[in-house]
A tleap script that builds the chain and sets N, CA, C and O, in Angstrom:
source leaprc.protein.ff14SB
mol = sequence {
  NMET ARG SER ARG GLY LYS LEU LYS GLU GLU
  LYS MET THR VAL HIE HIE ILE LYS LEU ARG
  LYS GLU TYR ALA ASP ALA VAL LEU SER GLY
  GLU LYS ASN PHE GLU VAL ARG LEU ASN ASP
  ARG GLY TYR GLN LYS GLY ASP GLU VAL ILE
  PHE ASN VAL VAL ASP GLY PRO PHE ASP VAL
  SER HIE GLN LEU ASN HIE VAL LEU PHE GLU
  ILE THR TYR LEU VAL HIE GLY PHE GLY LEU
  GLU LYS ASP TRP CYS ALA PHE GLY ILE ARG
  ARG LYS GLU SER GLU ASP ASP GLY LYS CARG
}
set mol.1.N position { -6.370 -21.336 29.182 }
set mol.1.CA position { -6.005 -21.466 27.787 }
set mol.1.C position { -5.279 -20.192 27.356 }
set mol.1.O position { -5.674 -19.088 27.729 }
set mol.2.N position { -4.270 -20.345 26.608 }
set mol.2.CA position { -3.454 -19.229 26.152 }
set mol.2.C position { -4.008 -18.646 24.848 }
set mol.2.O position { -4.350 -19.389 23.928 }
set mol.3.N position { -4.094 -17.337 24.776 }
set mol.3.CA position { -4.603 -16.678 23.576 }
set mol.3.C position { -3.499 -16.554 22.541 }
set mol.3.O position { -2.359 -16.233 22.878 }
set mol.4.N position { -3.826 -16.803 21.304 }
set mol.4.CA position { -2.864 -16.637 20.222 }
set mol.4.C position { -2.884 -15.229 19.660 }
set mol.4.O position { -2.021 -14.874 18.857 }
set mol.5.N position { -3.851 -14.422 20.065 }
set mol.5.CA position { -3.960 -13.050 19.589 }
set mol.5.C position { -2.915 -12.162 20.229 }
set mol.5.O position { -2.232 -12.562 21.171 }
set mol.6.N position { -2.800 -10.966 19.713 }
set mol.6.CA position { -1.850 -10.013 20.267 }
set mol.6.C position { -2.410 -9.449 21.562 }
set mol.6.O position { -3.606 -9.174 21.660 }
set mol.7.N position { -1.549 -9.278 22.551 }
set mol.7.CA position { -1.981 -8.724 23.817 }
set mol.7.C position { -2.328 -7.256 23.686 }
set mol.7.O position { -3.279 -6.773 24.301 }
set mol.8.N position { -1.555 -6.554 22.886 }
set mol.8.CA position { -1.761 -5.129 22.705 }
set mol.8.C position { -2.388 -4.900 21.335 }
set mol.8.O position { -1.876 -5.376 20.323 }
set mol.9.N position { -3.499 -4.169 21.310 }
set mol.9.CA position { -4.147 -3.885 20.028 }
set mol.9.C position { -3.313 -2.868 19.271 }
set mol.9.O position { -3.005 -1.796 19.792 }
set mol.10.N position { -2.944 -3.209 18.026 }
set mol.10.CA position { -2.152 -2.298 17.220 }
set mol.10.C position { -3.060 -1.442 16.365 }
set mol.10.O position { -4.095 -1.900 15.880 }
set mol.11.N position { -2.665 -0.205 16.188 }
set mol.11.CA position { -3.456 0.743 15.425 }
set mol.11.C position { -3.068 0.664 13.950 }
set mol.11.O position { -1.888 0.691 13.603 }
set mol.12.N position { -4.080 0.567 13.089 }
set mol.12.CA position { -3.853 0.546 11.656 }
set mol.12.C position { -3.621 1.983 11.193 }
set mol.12.O position { -4.277 2.912 11.663 }
set mol.13.N position { -2.682 2.149 10.272 }
set mol.13.CA position { -2.336 3.468 9.750 }
set mol.13.C position { -2.719 3.556 8.282 }
set mol.13.O position { -2.602 2.577 7.545 }
set mol.14.N position { -3.172 4.720 7.860 }
set mol.14.CA position { -3.418 4.986 6.449 }
set mol.14.C position { -2.252 5.822 5.935 }
set mol.14.O position { -2.002 6.921 6.430 }
set mol.15.N position { -1.538 5.295 4.939 }
set mol.15.CA position { -0.377 5.976 4.356 }
set mol.15.C position { -0.779 6.597 3.021 }
set mol.15.O position { -1.270 5.897 2.135 }
set mol.16.N position { -0.576 7.886 2.874 }
set mol.16.CA position { -0.803 8.582 1.605 }
set mol.16.C position { 0.566 8.703 0.943 }
set mol.16.O position { 1.428 9.439 1.423 }
set mol.17.N position { 0.764 7.979 -0.161 }
set mol.17.CA position { 2.083 7.951 -0.787 }
set mol.17.C position { 1.998 8.254 -2.280 }
set mol.17.O position { 1.005 7.956 -2.944 }
set mol.18.N position { 3.063 8.850 -2.777 }
set mol.18.CA position { 3.143 9.189 -4.198 }
set mol.18.C position { 3.521 7.944 -4.998 }
set mol.18.O position { 4.246 7.069 -4.524 }
set mol.19.N position { 3.005 7.894 -6.222 }
set mol.19.CA position { 3.325 6.803 -7.145 }
set mol.19.C position { 3.540 7.406 -8.520 }
set mol.19.O position { 2.706 8.165 -9.014 }
set mol.20.N position { 4.656 7.066 -9.130 }
set mol.20.CA position { 4.948 7.600 -10.460 }
set mol.20.C position { 3.924 7.108 -11.475 }
set mol.20.O position { 3.480 5.961 -11.441 }
set mol.21.N position { 3.569 8.010 -12.371 }
set mol.21.CA position { 2.542 7.758 -13.391 }
set mol.21.C position { 2.821 6.474 -14.174 }
set mol.21.O position { 1.885 5.756 -14.527 }
set mol.22.N position { 4.071 6.181 -14.445 }
set mol.22.CA position { 4.413 5.003 -15.252 }
set mol.22.C position { 4.003 3.680 -14.598 }
set mol.22.O position { 3.921 2.662 -15.285 }
set mol.23.N position { 3.746 3.672 -13.285 }
set mol.23.CA position { 3.340 2.450 -12.578 }
set mol.23.C position { 1.853 2.415 -12.257 }
set mol.23.O position { 1.339 1.366 -11.868 }
set mol.24.N position { 1.157 3.521 -12.408 }
set mol.24.CA position { -0.221 3.645 -11.932 }
set mol.24.C position { -1.191 2.678 -12.615 }
set mol.24.O position { -2.012 2.059 -11.938 }
set mol.25.N position { -1.115 2.539 -13.929 }
set mol.25.CA position { -2.037 1.641 -14.629 }
set mol.25.C position { -1.848 0.193 -14.190 }
set mol.25.O position { -2.822 -0.542 -14.028 }
set mol.26.N position { -0.595 -0.216 -13.997 }
set mol.26.CA position { -0.316 -1.595 -13.574 }
set mol.26.C position { -0.843 -1.865 -12.166 }
set mol.26.O position { -1.322 -2.965 -11.891 }
set mol.27.N position { -0.762 -0.890 -11.280 }
set mol.27.CA position { -1.317 -1.053 -9.932 }
set mol.27.C position { -2.840 -1.114 -10.014 }
set mol.27.O position { -3.464 -1.968 -9.383 }
set mol.28.N position { -3.436 -0.217 -10.785 }
set mol.28.CA position { -4.891 -0.173 -10.906 }
set mol.28.C position { -5.455 -1.476 -11.465 }
set mol.28.O position { -6.502 -1.936 -11.011 }
set mol.29.N position { -4.774 -2.077 -12.445 }
set mol.29.CA position { -5.253 -3.323 -13.055 }
set mol.29.C position { -4.970 -4.547 -12.189 }
set mol.29.O position { -5.545 -5.611 -12.419 }
set mol.30.N position { -4.092 -4.409 -11.198 }
set mol.30.CA position { -3.716 -5.547 -10.356 }
set mol.30.C position { -2.487 -6.272 -10.847 }
set mol.30.O position { -2.008 -7.195 -10.189 }
set mol.31.N position { -1.963 -5.867 -12.003 }
set mol.31.CA position { -0.745 -6.490 -12.541 }
set mol.31.C position { 0.432 -6.263 -11.591 }
set mol.31.O position { 1.233 -7.171 -11.371 }
set mol.32.N position { 0.538 -5.067 -11.033 }
set mol.32.CA position { 1.592 -4.748 -10.045 }
set mol.32.C position { 0.915 -4.721 -8.680 }
set mol.32.O position { 0.164 -3.797 -8.365 }
set mol.33.N position { 1.188 -5.738 -7.879 }
set mol.33.CA position { 0.530 -5.850 -6.579 }
set mol.33.C position { 1.520 -5.785 -5.415 }
set mol.33.O position { 1.331 -6.432 -4.385 }
set mol.34.N position { 2.565 -4.999 -5.598 }
set mol.34.CA position { 3.579 -4.847 -4.560 }
set mol.34.C position { 4.219 -3.472 -4.684 }
set mol.34.O position { 4.108 -2.809 -5.715 }
set mol.35.N position { 4.880 -3.063 -3.632 }
set mol.35.CA position { 5.660 -1.827 -3.611 }
set mol.35.C position { 6.984 -2.112 -2.930 }
set mol.35.O position { 7.051 -2.921 -2.004 }
set mol.36.N position { 8.042 -1.447 -3.385 }
set mol.36.CA position { 9.339 -1.480 -2.712 }
set mol.36.C position { 9.596 -0.048 -2.283 }
set mol.36.O position { 9.653 0.859 -3.112 }
set mol.37.N position { 9.750 0.148 -0.981 }
set mol.37.CA position { 9.802 1.503 -0.432 }
set mol.37.C position { 10.827 1.607 0.693 }
set mol.37.O position { 11.142 0.631 1.375 }
set mol.38.N position { 11.335 2.834 0.860 }
set mol.38.CA position { 12.073 3.158 2.069 }
set mol.38.C position { 11.068 3.075 3.203 }
set mol.38.O position { 10.005 3.693 3.134 }
set mol.39.N position { 11.388 2.323 4.243 }
set mol.39.CA position { 10.430 2.146 5.333 }
set mol.39.C position { 10.599 3.256 6.368 }
set mol.39.O position { 10.936 3.004 7.524 }
set mol.40.N position { 10.359 4.476 5.930 }
set mol.40.CA position { 10.459 5.626 6.826 }
set mol.40.C position { 9.118 5.942 7.485 }
set mol.40.O position { 8.995 6.933 8.206 }
set mol.41.N position { 8.117 5.103 7.237 }
set mol.41.CA position { 6.777 5.324 7.792 }
set mol.41.C position { 6.342 4.215 8.739 }
set mol.41.O position { 5.258 4.276 9.319 }
set mol.42.N position { 7.178 3.212 8.893 }
set mol.42.CA position { 6.813 2.107 9.770 }
set mol.42.C position { 5.668 1.262 9.216 }
set mol.42.O position { 4.752 0.899 9.954 }
set mol.43.N position { 5.717 0.947 7.924 }
set mol.43.CA position { 4.673 0.149 7.296 }
set mol.43.C position { 4.469 -1.157 8.063 }
set mol.43.O position { 5.426 -1.771 8.536 }
set mol.44.N position { 3.202 -1.571 8.178 }
set mol.44.CA position { 2.848 -2.815 8.852 }
set mol.44.C position { 1.773 -3.536 8.043 }
set mol.44.O position { 0.972 -2.906 7.353 }
set mol.45.N position { 1.768 -4.863 8.139 }
set mol.45.CA position { 0.693 -5.649 7.534 }
set mol.45.C position { -0.631 -5.164 8.125 }
set mol.45.O position { -0.753 -4.988 9.337 }
set mol.46.N position { -1.617 -4.951 7.255 }
set mol.46.CA position { -2.919 -4.470 7.701 }
set mol.46.C position { -3.096 -2.969 7.555 }
set mol.46.O position { -4.222 -2.472 7.557 }
set mol.47.N position { -1.985 -2.238 7.428 }
set mol.47.CA position { -2.086 -0.796 7.169 }
set mol.47.C position { -2.734 -0.590 5.809 }
set mol.47.O position { -2.796 -1.505 4.988 }
set mol.48.N position { -3.213 0.625 5.584 }
set mol.48.CA position { -3.838 0.957 4.308 }
set mol.48.C position { -2.998 1.990 3.568 }
set mol.48.O position { -2.293 2.794 4.176 }
set mol.49.N position { -3.091 1.948 2.243 }
set mol.49.CA position { -2.321 2.840 1.382 }
set mol.49.C position { -3.278 3.526 0.415 }
set mol.49.O position { -4.142 2.884 -0.183 }
set mol.50.N position { -3.114 4.832 0.269 }
set mol.50.CA position { -3.816 5.608 -0.748 }
set mol.50.C position { -2.742 6.258 -1.605 }
set mol.50.O position { -1.885 6.982 -1.097 }
set mol.51.N position { -2.792 5.997 -2.907 }
set mol.51.CA position { -1.785 6.525 -3.821 }
set mol.51.C position { -2.193 7.884 -4.369 }
set mol.51.O position { -3.374 8.163 -4.576 }
set mol.52.N position { -1.197 8.714 -4.597 }
set mol.52.CA position { -1.346 9.982 -5.293 }
set mol.52.C position { -0.403 9.916 -6.492 }
set mol.52.O position { 0.816 9.932 -6.323 }
set mol.53.N position { -0.952 9.842 -7.689 }
set mol.53.CA position { -0.150 9.659 -8.905 }
set mol.53.C position { 0.530 10.978 -9.271 }
set mol.53.O position { -0.091 12.041 -9.292 }
set mol.54.N position { 1.828 10.870 -9.559 }
set mol.54.CA position { 2.621 12.046 -9.907 }
set mol.54.C position { 3.395 11.799 -11.199 }
set mol.54.O position { 3.716 10.664 -11.551 }
set mol.55.N position { 3.683 12.894 -11.888 }
set mol.55.CA position { 4.555 12.883 -13.066 }
set mol.55.C position { 5.638 13.906 -12.767 }
set mol.55.O position { 5.435 15.110 -12.921 }
set mol.56.N position { 6.796 13.408 -12.336 }
set mol.56.CA position { 7.837 14.321 -11.840 }
set mol.56.C position { 7.323 14.972 -10.564 }
set mol.56.O position { 6.808 14.286 -9.681 }
set mol.57.N position { 7.458 16.280 -10.460 }
set mol.57.CA position { 7.014 16.951 -9.232 }
set mol.57.C position { 5.521 17.297 -9.229 }
set mol.57.O position { 5.026 17.886 -8.268 }
set mol.58.N position { 4.805 16.936 -10.294 }
set mol.58.CA position { 3.420 17.384 -10.444 }
set mol.58.C position { 2.413 16.265 -10.182 }
set mol.58.O position { 2.589 15.141 -10.652 }
set mol.59.N position { 1.358 16.580 -9.428 }
set mol.59.CA position { 0.236 15.661 -9.254 }
set mol.59.C position { -0.504 15.572 -10.587 }
set mol.59.O position { -0.653 16.570 -11.292 }
set mol.60.N position { -0.964 14.375 -10.924 }
set mol.60.CA position { -1.728 14.206 -12.155 }
set mol.60.C position { -3.059 13.528 -11.842 }
set mol.60.O position { -3.175 12.775 -10.875 }
set mol.61.N position { -4.042 13.804 -12.661 }
set mol.61.CA position { -5.340 13.160 -12.527 }
set mol.61.C position { -5.221 11.726 -13.029 }
set mol.61.O position { -4.730 11.488 -14.132 }
set mol.62.N position { -5.666 10.780 -12.224 }
set mol.62.CA position { -5.597 9.367 -12.605 }
set mol.62.C position { -6.659 8.608 -11.818 }
set mol.62.O position { -6.972 8.974 -10.685 }
set mol.63.N position { -7.213 7.553 -12.412 }
set mol.63.CA position { -8.237 6.735 -11.739 }
set mol.63.C position { -7.732 6.115 -10.436 }
set mol.63.O position { -8.529 5.802 -9.551 }
set mol.64.N position { -6.433 5.937 -10.315 }
set mol.64.CA position { -5.865 5.318 -9.115 }
set mol.64.C position { -5.887 6.254 -7.913 }
set mol.64.O position { -5.926 5.796 -6.771 }
set mol.65.N position { -5.863 7.549 -8.161 }
set mol.65.CA position { -5.858 8.501 -7.053 }
set mol.65.C position { -7.027 8.220 -6.100 }
set mol.65.O position { -8.172 8.068 -6.524 }
set mol.66.N position { -6.716 8.157 -4.848 }
set mol.66.CA position { -7.702 8.011 -3.773 }
set mol.66.C position { -8.313 6.614 -3.659 }
set mol.66.O position { -9.270 6.424 -2.909 }
set mol.67.N position { -7.777 5.635 -4.391 }
set mol.67.CA position { -8.243 4.255 -4.249 }
set mol.67.C position { -7.522 3.646 -3.044 }
set mol.67.O position { -6.315 3.826 -2.881 }
set mol.68.N position { -8.254 2.936 -2.214 }
set mol.68.CA position { -7.719 2.388 -0.970 }
set mol.68.C position { -7.191 0.968 -1.185 }
set mol.68.O position { -7.878 0.114 -1.747 }
set mol.69.N position { -5.962 0.734 -0.728 }
set mol.69.CA position { -5.319 -0.578 -0.772 }
set mol.69.C position { -4.928 -0.996 0.637 }
set mol.69.O position { -4.700 -0.152 1.504 }
set mol.70.N position { -4.853 -2.294 0.856 }
set mol.70.CA position { -4.403 -2.844 2.132 }
set mol.70.C position { -3.041 -3.498 1.941 }
set mol.70.O position { -2.799 -4.156 0.928 }
set mol.71.N position { -2.154 -3.317 2.913 }
set mol.71.CA position { -0.868 -4.025 2.908 }
set mol.71.C position { -1.131 -5.442 3.403 }
set mol.71.O position { -1.568 -5.647 4.536 }
set mol.72.N position { -0.856 -6.424 2.532 }
set mol.72.CA position { -1.170 -7.819 2.846 }
set mol.72.C position { 0.043 -8.634 3.268 }
set mol.72.O position { -0.103 -9.707 3.853 }
set mol.73.N position { 1.241 -8.132 2.978 }
set mol.73.CA position { 2.463 -8.875 3.294 }
set mol.73.C position { 3.604 -7.875 3.357 }
set mol.73.O position { 3.614 -6.899 2.607 }
set mol.74.N position { 4.558 -8.102 4.236 }
set mol.74.CA position { 5.661 -7.162 4.424 }
set mol.74.C position { 6.967 -7.928 4.587 }
set mol.74.O position { 7.041 -8.892 5.350 }
set mol.75.N position { 8.000 -7.491 3.862 }
set mol.75.CA position { 9.314 -8.136 3.909 }
set mol.75.C position { 10.390 -7.093 4.155 }
set mol.75.O position { 10.366 -6.007 3.577 }
set mol.76.N position { 11.343 -7.440 5.029 }
set mol.76.CA position { 12.555 -6.650 5.264 }
set mol.76.C position { 13.743 -7.567 4.992 }
set mol.76.O position { 13.615 -8.788 5.084 }
set mol.77.N position { 14.888 -6.995 4.660 }
set mol.77.CA position { 16.068 -7.829 4.425 }
set mol.77.C position { 15.941 -8.575 3.106 }
set mol.77.O position { 15.396 -8.040 2.140 }
set mol.78.N position { 16.438 -9.804 3.058 }
set mol.78.CA position { 16.363 -10.657 1.863 }
set mol.78.C position { 16.776 -9.915 0.596 }
set mol.78.O position { 16.066 -9.951 -0.409 }
set mol.79.N position { 17.922 -9.245 0.645 }
set mol.79.CA position { 18.433 -8.553 -0.528 }
set mol.79.C position { 18.040 -7.089 -0.608 }
set mol.79.O position { 18.551 -6.359 -1.457 }
set mol.80.N position { 17.155 -6.655 0.247 }
set mol.80.CA position { 16.779 -5.242 0.284 }
set mol.80.C position { 17.789 -4.474 1.123 }
set mol.80.O position { 18.305 -4.991 2.114 }
set mol.81.N position { 18.065 -3.258 0.730 }
set mol.81.CA position { 18.998 -2.442 1.508 }
set mol.81.C position { 18.405 -2.125 2.871 }
set mol.81.O position { 17.196 -2.210 3.083 }
set mol.82.N position { 19.286 -1.759 3.782 }
set mol.82.CA position { 18.869 -1.404 5.138 }
set mol.82.C position { 17.794 -0.318 5.080 }
set mol.82.O position { 17.896 0.625 4.295 }
set mol.83.N position { 16.777 -0.457 5.904 }
set mol.83.CA position { 15.664 0.494 6.024 }
set mol.83.C position { 14.697 0.468 4.843 }
set mol.83.O position { 13.825 1.332 4.755 }
set mol.84.N position { 14.828 -0.501 3.931 }
set mol.84.CA position { 13.891 -0.638 2.827 }
set mol.84.C position { 13.001 -1.858 3.080 }
set mol.84.O position { 13.377 -2.773 3.814 }
set mol.85.N position { 11.839 -1.856 2.472 }
set mol.85.CA position { 10.924 -2.986 2.603 }
set mol.85.C position { 10.189 -3.194 1.283 }
set mol.85.O position { 10.162 -2.315 0.421 }
set mol.86.N position { 9.606 -4.357 1.148 }
set mol.86.CA position { 8.699 -4.658 0.041 }
set mol.86.C position { 7.398 -5.096 0.692 }
set mol.86.O position { 7.400 -5.830 1.679 }
set mol.87.N position { 6.286 -4.637 0.128 }
set mol.87.CA position { 5.013 -5.083 0.671 }
set mol.87.C position { 4.006 -5.372 -0.430 }
set mol.87.O position { 3.962 -4.703 -1.463 }
set mol.88.N position { 3.198 -6.398 -0.168 }
set mol.88.CA position { 2.120 -6.754 -1.072 }
set mol.88.C position { 0.920 -5.864 -0.799 }
set mol.88.O position { 0.676 -5.468 0.341 }
set mol.89.N position { 0.162 -5.549 -1.863 }
set mol.89.CA position { -1.028 -4.730 -1.712 }
set mol.89.C position { -2.221 -5.392 -2.390 }
set mol.89.O position { -2.077 -6.103 -3.384 }
set mol.90.N position { -3.396 -5.140 -1.832 }
set mol.90.CA position { -4.645 -5.620 -2.413 }
set mol.90.C position { -5.662 -4.488 -2.309 }
set mol.90.O position { -5.800 -3.854 -1.263 }
set mol.91.N position { -6.364 -4.248 -3.401 }
set mol.91.CA position { -7.379 -3.201 -3.403 }
set mol.91.C position { -8.498 -3.575 -2.444 }
set mol.91.O position { -8.999 -4.700 -2.457 }
set mol.92.N position { -8.878 -2.617 -1.617 }
set mol.92.CA position { -9.996 -2.834 -0.703 }
set mol.92.C position { -11.276 -2.445 -1.407 }
set mol.92.O position { -11.326 -1.438 -2.113 }
set mol.93.N position { -12.295 -3.233 -1.217 }
set mol.93.CA position { -13.575 -2.922 -1.840 }
set mol.93.C position { -14.203 -1.735 -1.135 }
set mol.93.O position { -14.178 -1.633 0.092 }
set mol.94.N position { -14.759 -0.851 -1.924 }
set mol.94.CA position { -15.450 0.306 -1.351 }
set mol.94.C position { -16.946 0.069 -1.461 }
set mol.94.O position { -17.387 -0.906 -2.069 }
set mol.95.N position { -17.712 0.955 -0.878 }
set mol.95.CA position { -19.164 0.850 -0.949 }
set mol.95.C position { -19.655 0.963 -2.379 }
set mol.95.O position { -20.711 0.427 -2.715 }
set mol.96.N position { -18.897 1.661 -3.234 }
set mol.96.CA position { -19.298 1.840 -4.627 }
set mol.96.C position { -19.033 0.621 -5.485 }
set mol.96.O position { -19.644 0.473 -6.544 }
set mol.97.N position { -18.123 -0.273 -5.049 }
set mol.97.CA position { -17.806 -1.476 -5.833 }
set mol.97.C position { -19.038 -2.366 -5.915 }
set mol.97.O position { -19.715 -2.596 -4.913 }
set mol.98.N position { -19.319 -2.857 -7.093 }
set mol.98.CA position { -20.427 -3.775 -7.281 }
set mol.98.C position { -21.785 -3.099 -7.435 }
set mol.98.O position { -22.793 -3.797 -7.545 }
set mol.99.N position { -21.852 -1.797 -7.447 }
set mol.99.CA position { -23.126 -1.104 -7.586 }
set mol.99.C position { -23.405 -0.693 -9.023 }
set mol.99.O position { -24.315 0.098 -9.273 }
set mol.100.N position { -22.644 -1.211 -9.961 }
set mol.100.CA position { -22.840 -0.835 -11.357 }
set mol.100.C position { -23.476 -1.947 -12.122 }
set mol.100.O position { -23.719 -1.812 -13.321 }
savepdb mol mol.pdb
quit
């Protein structure tokens, strides 16, 4: 019987990326559940993302900082410029979720 799984196990990567303050609340609430990025990091479905909220060149304190998200979908092409991608994100539950 032939396996439908991948022959080679792929390693999941955690990407620490900056996010402008003007988008942080929408990501935190789930209203914005995607990112459009230069794919200079080799983003893959299943990778994880941790945002660092910035205002211009400065890091800012925000509830979104250090929250873990999973890349759930990845698109290249389809109107995106070369080397750019769009990916869907979903907040991953942490051990602290649901303990309140």
